[in-house]
TORBAVEX-265683 format. One record per residue (C-alpha): residue number from 1; x negated, y negated, z. Coordinates in steps of 0.05 Angstrom, whole numbers, plus 5000, padded with zeros to 4 digits. Example, Ala and Ser with C-alpha at 12.3 -4.5 7.8 and 13.67 -1.06 7.14 Angstrom:
2
seq_east_north_up
1_4754_5090_5156 .
2_4727_5021_5143 .
This chain:
452
seq_east_north_up
1_9255_6462_8344 .
2_9245_6386_8337 .
3_9271_6354_8273 .
4_9221_6338_8218 .
5_9229_6262_8206 .
6_9225_6239_8134 .
7_9227_6167_8110 .
8_9248_6158_8037 .
9_9226_6088_8015 .
10_9264_6075_7950 .
11_9297_6010_7925 .
12_9340_6047_7874 .
13_9400_6064_7918 .
14_9427_6118_7871 .
15_9360_6154_7864 .
16_9345_6146_7938 .
17_9413_6174_7955 .
18_9400_6233_7909 .
19_9335_6250_7946 .
20_9368_6238_8013 .
21_9425_6286_7996 .
22_9379_6340_7969 .
23_9330_6340_8029 .
24_9386_6335_8080 .
25_9409_6405_8060 .
26_9354_6430_8106 .
27_9382_6424_8177 .
28_9311_6415_8205 .
29_9301_6351_8166 .
30_9321_6283_8194 .
31_9322_6240_8131 .
32_9324_6164_8132 .
33_9333_6122_8069 .
34_9295_6056_8069 .
35_9300_6004_8013 .
36_9237_5962_8022 .
37_9165_5965_8045 .
38_9176_5914_8100 .
39_9234_5953_8129 .
40_9191_6017_8127 .
41_9135_5983_8167 .
42_9186_5958_8217 .
43_9211_6029_8227 .
44_9143_6062_8238 .
45_9152_6060_8314 .
46_9199_6120_8303 .
47_9137_6159_8282 .
48_9160_6196_8220 .
49_9128_6262_8201 .
50_9127_6244_8127 .
51_9138_6181_8085 .
52_9155_6184_8010 .
53_9144_6118_7973 .
54_9170_6092_7907 .
55_9108_6063_7875 .
56_9146_6004_7844 .
57_9179_5972_7905 .
58_9201_5899_7896 .
59_9165_5870_7957 .
60_9099_5910_7952 .
61_9072_5966_7910 .
62_9061_6037_7934 .
63_8986_6029_7943 .
64_8994_5967_7987 .
65_9047_6000_8030 .
66_9006_6064_8036 .
67_8946_6024_8063 .
68_8989_5989_8115 .
69_9020_6055_8137 .
70_8951_6086_8143 .
71_8928_6027_8187 .
72_8988_6037_8234 .
73_8992_6113_8234 .
74_8928_6143_8205 .
75_8951_6215_8207 .
76_9020_6208_8175 .
77_9023_6242_8106 .
78_9049_6200_8048 .
79_9077_6224_7981 .
80_9081_6175_7923 .
81_9140_6181_7875 .
82_9131_6139_7812 .
83_9165_6127_7745 .
84_9098_6115_7711 .
85_9052_6171_7690 .
86_8983_6139_7688 .
87_8933_6192_7708 .
88_8882_6142_7734 .
89_8933_6114_7783 .
90_8949_6183_7810 .
91_8876_6202_7816 .
92_8859_6137_7852 .
93_8916_6146_7902 .
94_8898_6218_7916 .
95_8825_6198_7929 .
96_8851_6146_7979 .
97_8886_6202_8018 .
98_8956_6206_7990 .
99_8984_6276_8003 .
100_9016_6283_7934 .
101_9036_6243_7872 .
102_9101_6261_7837 .
103_9128_6232_7772 .
104_9203_6217_7770 .
105_9235_6271_7727 .
106_9294_6319_7727 .
107_9258_6368_7773 .
108_9229_6316_7822 .
109_9276_6338_7878 .
110_9251_6410_7873 .
111_9179_6388_7868 .
112_9187_6344_7930 .
113_9221_6402_7967 .
114_9163_6448_7951 .
115_9112_6394_7969 .
116_9144_6387_8038 .
117_9142_6462_8049 .
118_9068_6464_8032 .
119_9055_6404_8077 .
120_9090_6437_8136 .
121_9052_6502_8125 .
122_8987_6463_8124 .
123_9005_6425_8187 .
124_9025_6489_8222 .
125_8957_6519_8204 .
126_8921_6457_8230 .
127_8960_6461_8295 .
128_8943_6535_8301 .
129_8869_6520_8290 .
130_8871_6465_8342 .
131_8903_6512_8392 .
132_8851_6566_8378 .
133_8795_6515_8387 .
134_8826_6494_8453 .
135_8830_6567_8474 .
136_8758_6578_8454 .
137_8736_6518_8495 .
138_8775_6545_8555 .
139_8745_6614_8545 .
140_8675_6586_8555 .
141_8694_6538_8609 .
142_8643_6559_8661 .
143_8696_6559_8716 .
144_8730_6617_8679 .
145_8674_6653_8641 .
146_8615_6647_8689 .
147_8642_6677_8753 .
148_8615_6662_8822 .
149_8614_6615_8882 .
150_8542_6625_8905 .
151_8499_6563_8917 .
152_8451_6586_8863 .
153_8507_6588_8812 .
154_8536_6522_8834 .
155_8468_6491_8818 .
156_8473_6521_8748 .
157_8543_6490_8740 .
158_8516_6421_8756 .
159_8462_6428_8703 .
160_8513_6452_8651 .
161_8553_6388_8666 .
162_8490_6346_8655 .
163_8474_6382_8590 .
164_8545_6378_8562 .
165_8547_6304_8574 .
166_8486_6291_8530 .
167_8452_6314_8466 .
168_8387_6336_8499 .
169_8358_6403_8479 .
170_8371_6458_8531 .
171_8327_6517_8549 .
172_8360_6574_8587 .
173_8316_6626_8622 .
174_8332_6687_8663 .
175_8328_6762_8666 .
176_8364_6805_8615 .
177_8439_6809_8630 .
178_8445_6745_8671 .
179_8490_6710_8620 .
180_8445_6664_8580 .
181_8490_6662_8519 .
182_8550_6646_8563 .
183_8513_6585_8589 .
184_8495_6563_8518 .
185_8569_6569_8497 .
186_8592_6532_8559 .
187_8545_6474_8542 .
188_8570_6472_8470 .
189_8644_6480_8481 .
190_8645_6427_8536 .
191_8606_6376_8495 .
192_8629_6327_8442 .
193_8607_6377_8390 .
194_8657_6430_8413 .
195_8697_6428_8348 .
196_8635_6440_8306 .
197_8599_6507_8294 .
198_8563_6546_8348 .
199_8512_6589_8312 .
200_8475_6642_8352 .
201_8411_6676_8328 .
202_8375_6732_8366 .
203_8302_6723_8345 .
204_8283_6792_8372 .
205_8334_6827_8328 .
206_8310_6799_8261 .
207_8251_6834_8226 .
208_8191_6787_8222 .
209_8190_6785_8146 .
210_8263_6761_8144 .
211_8261_6707_8197 .
212_8242_6650_8151 .
213_8297_6663_8100 .
214_8348_6675_8155 .
215_8333_6608_8189 .
216_8317_6563_8130 .
217_8357_6594_8073 .
218_8333_6602_8002 .
219_8345_6582_7930 .
220_8362_6630_7874 .
221_8299_6665_7850 .
222_8258_6645_7911 .
223_8236_6718_7918 .
224_8253_6786_7890 .
225_8326_6800_7907 .
226_8345_6727_7916 .
227_8401_6728_7864 .
228_8440_6670_7894 .
229_8428_6609_7937 .
230_8438_6622_8011 .
231_8444_6571_8067 .
232_8403_6586_8130 .
233_8425_6584_8202 .
234_8401_6512_8211 .
235_8449_6489_8157 .
236_8506_6531_8185 .
237_8497_6496_8252 .
238_8497_6426_8221 .
239_8539_6380_8265 .
240_8543_6433_8320 .
241_8496_6475_8363 .
242_8442_6524_8343 .
243_8428_6576_8397 .
244_8361_6612_8388 .
245_8360_6671_8436 .
246_8294_6704_8455 .
247_8255_6644_8428 .
248_8192_6674_8459 .
249_8191_6727_8405 .
250_8183_6676_8349 .
251_8121_6684_8306 .
252_8069_6627_8309 .
253_8078_6612_8235 .
254_8154_6603_8243 .
255_8141_6562_8306 .
256_8104_6510_8265 .
257_8161_6506_8215 .
258_8212_6500_8271 .
259_8171_6443_8301 .
260_8172_6406_8234 .
261_8248_6414_8228 .
262_8258_6387_8299 .
263_8211_6328_8286 .
264_8238_6308_8217 .
265_8311_6331_8224 .
266_8308_6360_8155 .
267_8287_6424_8119 .
268_8273_6452_8050 .
269_8301_6520_8031 .
270_8252_6574_8009 .
271_8238_6564_7935 .
272_8270_6495_7936 .
273_8245_6423_7932 .
274_8305_6383_7958 .
275_8304_6360_8030 .
276_8368_6375_8069 .
277_8385_6328_8126 .
278_8404_6362_8192 .
279_8441_6342_8255 .
280_8446_6397_8306 .
281_8438_6408_8381 .
282_8386_6461_8399 .
283_8395_6510_8457 .
284_8343_6564_8467 .
285_8339_6623_8515 .
286_8286_6672_8538 .
287_8272_6724_8592 .
288_8198_6704_8589 .
289_8158_6652_8628 .
290_8146_6604_8570 .
291_8093_6563_8607 .
292_8053_6628_8614 .
293_8065_6645_8541 .
294_8035_6576_8523 .
295_7973_6591_8566 .
296_7964_6658_8532 .
297_7967_6626_8463 .
298_8031_6662_8444 .
299_8072_6598_8439 .
300_8055_6529_8413 .
301_8048_6477_8468 .
302_8076_6420_8425 .
303_8137_6462_8407 .
304_8147_6482_8479 .
305_8153_6409_8500 .
306_8201_6396_8442 .
307_8249_6452_8461 .
308_8245_6453_8537 .
309_8292_6394_8544 .
310_8337_6407_8603 .
311_8315_6474_8634 .
312_8369_6518_8664 .
313_8345_6580_8702 .
314_8396_6634_8716 .
315_8388_6672_8781 .
316_8387_6748_8779 .
317_8448_6783_8809 .
318_8407_6809_8868 .
319_8397_6736_8890 .
320_8472_6721_8889 .
321_8500_6781_8926 .
322_8560_6740_8947 .
323_8584_6739_8875 .
324_8583_6815_8864 .
325_8653_6828_8890 .
326_8682_6767_8853 .
327_8651_6793_8789 .
328_8678_6863_8804 .
329_8749_6837_8811 .
330_8741_6797_8746 .
331_8717_6858_8708 .
332_8772_6902_8736 .
333_8825_6851_8717 .
334_8797_6849_8646 .
335_8795_6925_8642 .
336_8868_6931_8665 .
337_8891_6879_8615 .
338_8852_6909_8556 .
339_8874_6980_8571 .
340_8946_6964_8591 .
341_8940_6997_8659 .
342_8962_6976_8729 .
343_8917_6937_8775 .
344_8858_6977_8799 .
345_8835_6967_8870 .
346_8770_6984_8904 .
347_8761_7017_8972 .
348_8720_6985_9029 .
349_8668_7040_9024 .
350_8662_7027_8949 .
351_8651_6953_8963 .
352_8593_6970_9009 .
353_8563_7015_8956 .
354_8566_6961_8903 .
355_8535_6910_8950 .
356_8477_6957_8968 .
357_8450_6961_8897 .
358_8398_6914_8865 .
359_8425_6914_8792 .
360_8362_6909_8751 .
361_8407_6901_8690 .
362_8444_6844_8726 .
363_8515_6825_8706 .
364_8516_6868_8644 .
365_8498_6929_8686 .
366_8551_6912_8739 .
367_8604_6907_8684 .
368_8585_6976_8657 .
369_8585_7006_8727 .
370_8653_6976_8744 .
371_8686_6997_8679 .
372_8659_7068_8685 .
373_8684_7070_8757 .
374_8753_7047_8733 .
375_8755_7104_8683 .
376_8734_7156_8735 .
377_8782_7131_8789 .
378_8846_7166_8811 .
379_8911_7133_8831 .
380_8883_7064_8812 .
381_8834_7064_8871 .
382_8759_7065_8862 .
383_8723_7109_8913 .
384_8647_7114_8925 .
385_8641_7178_8884 .
386_8670_7141_8823 .
387_8611_7092_8823 .
388_8549_7113_8784 .
389_8485_7073_8780 .
390_8441_7091_8721 .
391_8380_7047_8732 .
392_8328_7080_8775 .
393_8375_7134_8803 .
394_8340_7202_8804 .
395_8405_7241_8809 .
396_8432_7207_8747 .
397_8368_7219_8709 .
398_8372_7293_8727 .
399_8445_7295_8705 .
400_8425_7268_8637 .
401_8366_7317_8631 .
402_8412_7376_8649 .
403_8458_7358_8591 .
404_8450_7403_8530 .
405_8428_7352_8479 .
406_8382_7356_8419 .
407_8315_7319_8420 .
408_8344_7269_8370 .
409_8404_7257_8416 .
410_8358_7245_8475 .
411_8318_7196_8432 .
412_8380_7158_8413 .
413_8403_7156_8486 .
414_8336_7129_8510 .
415_8330_7076_8456 .
416_8402_7053_8465 .
417_8391_7048_8541 .
418_8328_7007_8531 .
419_8361_6961_8480 .
420_8417_6948_8529 .
421_8369_6935_8586 .
422_8325_6888_8546 .
423_8380_6849_8510 .
424_8369_6879_8440 .
425_8296_6857_8440 .
426_8270_6908_8389 .
427_8198_6887_8394 .
428_8197_6893_8470 .
429_8233_6961_8468 .
430_8184_6987_8416 .
431_8126_6965_8461 .
432_8157_6996_8524 .
433_8171_7063_8490 .
434_8106_7062_8449 .
435_8142_7074_8383 .
436_8144_7036_8317 .
437_8193_6979_8312 .
438_8212_7003_8242 .
439_8240_7067_8275 .
440_8288_7025_8317 .
441_8307_6979_8259 .
442_8323_7039_8215 .
443_8367_7071_8269 .
444_8404_7005_8278 .
445_8414_6994_8204 .
446_8441_7065_8192 .
447_8487_7059_8252 .
448_8454_7118_8287 .
449_8448_7072_8348 .
450_8484_7008_8365 .
451_8456_6945_8398 .
452_8482_6922_8465 .
């Protein structure tokens, strides 16, 4: 472990020696005693991890020295140690960015010791957060998270590069299961907003009557049950990226309010009067043809031109067959790692079977098929009989029907399957199955079924 370098700037040799002796008892600390502000500035090339300053130095006061240290090394923490107890001085210095302000007393050594421990814990936490952010950025680096070498996917990569290098709005379109949210995250985590929030909202999964409060937030007393102020998703995304999935499901009334927010870069919470300034990058996604939705009158034309920005269309898996085996290997590697099992291989006949299928559920369906095959395989080798295709396979449908399930269990199975196929789009599933959307919402809320 590298030594933690501490500069003690103190013109009183006896007191400085006392602090030096006390801190040097920790073998991880490399402590240097300095007697003047000028000498401290001359030593800054050694890049200390902490500087403690006597406020009453003969050649310059602590505030002046702090400002000069901050100019040279903006991130170096500074602790002021002073014989005077004026509260206003301490408050002013802390507002300027001083790490701590200690008054010279009998227990100053112990207070300084504790302050350094807290400082190191805080620095360790900051380093950990930085590492996690770096890992998160790597996780959504499209060379690692969006797998494939097909020409169609390479074209998508080029568009992600263009989007990440600017602040233009991005609209991602493609069939369910093609990876639209992965693209949105790749754009965000490779942009200059990567350290700021990424807030994802699935418009199809929010009941119509709750959309406005969810997006815009509300003040206390705005409606029955609003017992406290709540920030909306727009505010949560401030400084970062707001991802609106299934934007085509947005009600026309909410569309007009979204348009106003995008035009004015501000909003007013429900029940409020104050305008809140916003700065966010918008990424939207849909499985619908939005130009057609505009023609049908389901989507505002002016909003469409506001959000379309840089369009990125994801190809379905059936149009990038050359990526199927790459994705298969990726999913198998992930399965082996998560489950702590040896590498699982796939036989040549199984490869042919995987390549012969059209995957209406796209990448999400392939992942499910591969993971199920891994579970069913023997001796870490997937054979054709281990591979089961659920979509459009009569034999699999018969297998389900031959199971001894209750009517309620069949209902849950069908709804769960449709939610998975249509990316948790409750309204679309309700329309496809000709049932009330409230039935699905209730089953989701009670945990009777789970979304994809």
